[in-house]
C-alpha positions as CSV (number, residue, x, y, z in Angstrom):
1,M,59.0,21.2,-48.8
2,E,57.7,18.0,-47.2
3,A,59.2,15.9,-49.9
4,I,62.7,17.4,-48.7
5,M,62.0,17.4,-45.0
6,T,61.7,13.5,-45.4
7,L,65.6,13.2,-46.9
8,K,67.6,11.3,-45.0
9,T,71.1,11.7,-46.0
10,T,73.7,14.3,-48.0
11,E,73.7,11.3,-50.7
12,E,70.0,11.4,-51.0
13,C,69.5,15.1,-51.2
14,E,71.8,15.4,-53.8
15,K,70.6,13.4,-55.6
16,F,67.0,14.4,-55.2
17,F,68.2,18.1,-56.3
18,V,70.2,16.7,-59.2
19,D,66.6,14.9,-60.4
20,I,64.0,17.8,-59.3
21,C,66.9,21.0,-61.0
22,S,68.2,22.0,-63.7
23,A,72.1,22.2,-63.8
24,D,71.4,25.9,-64.1
25,E,69.2,26.0,-61.1
26,L,71.6,23.8,-59.1
27,T,74.3,26.1,-60.0
28,K,72.6,29.4,-59.0
29,I,71.4,27.9,-56.0
30,S,74.8,27.1,-54.9
31,R,76.2,30.4,-56.0
32,R,73.7,32.2,-53.8
33,V,74.9,30.3,-50.5
34,Q,78.4,31.0,-51.8
35,I,77.9,35.2,-52.0
36,A,76.0,34.6,-48.7
37,K,78.8,32.9,-46.9
38,L,81.5,35.6,-48.0
39,I,78.9,38.4,-47.4
40,I,78.8,37.3,-43.5
41,E,82.3,36.8,-43.8
42,G,82.5,40.9,-44.5
43,K,83.7,40.5,-48.1
44,T,83.4,43.6,-50.1
45,Y,80.7,43.9,-53.4
46,R,83.6,44.4,-55.7
47,S,85.2,41.2,-54.3
48,I,81.8,39.3,-54.2
49,L,81.4,39.7,-57.9
50,E,85.0,39.0,-59.2
51,E,84.4,35.8,-56.9
52,T,81.0,35.0,-58.3
53,N,80.6,36.3,-61.1
54,A,77.2,37.4,-59.8
55,S,74.9,40.4,-60.7
56,N,74.8,43.8,-57.9
57,I,71.1,43.1,-57.7
58,T,71.8,39.0,-56.9
59,I,73.9,40.1,-53.8
60,S,72.1,42.9,-53.0
61,R,69.0,40.1,-52.5
62,I,70.9,38.0,-50.5
63,K,72.7,40.8,-48.3
64,N,68.9,42.0,-47.8
65,V,67.5,38.3,-47.0
66,L,70.6,37.7,-44.8
67,S,69.9,41.4,-42.6
68,K,66.6,40.0,-41.3
69,D,66.6,38.5,-38.0
70,D,64.9,35.7,-38.6
71,S,67.1,34.7,-41.7
72,V,67.4,30.6,-42.3
73,L,69.9,31.6,-44.9
74,A,72.2,33.4,-42.6
75,E,71.6,30.6,-40.2
76,V,72.3,27.6,-42.1
77,V,75.3,29.0,-43.6
78,K,76.4,29.6,-40.3
79,R,76.0,25.9,-40.1
80,I,78.0,24.8,-42.7
């Protein structure tokens, strides 16, 4: 986490994650943020499944995270 906090630009952040994560890991992270956005927008499980091809378990996990009062994911999604 300390390493991430030292990143100064979006470009630097992107390059860091490309260096440290596999393509599959980056895809999963991106998909989870997309799922969070769709949940916050009020989309149904079915439409999220169709749009993201994610599993019910992943959607449920993200929904549980978003339901917490101190969810940082919810704050981040609202910012973007």
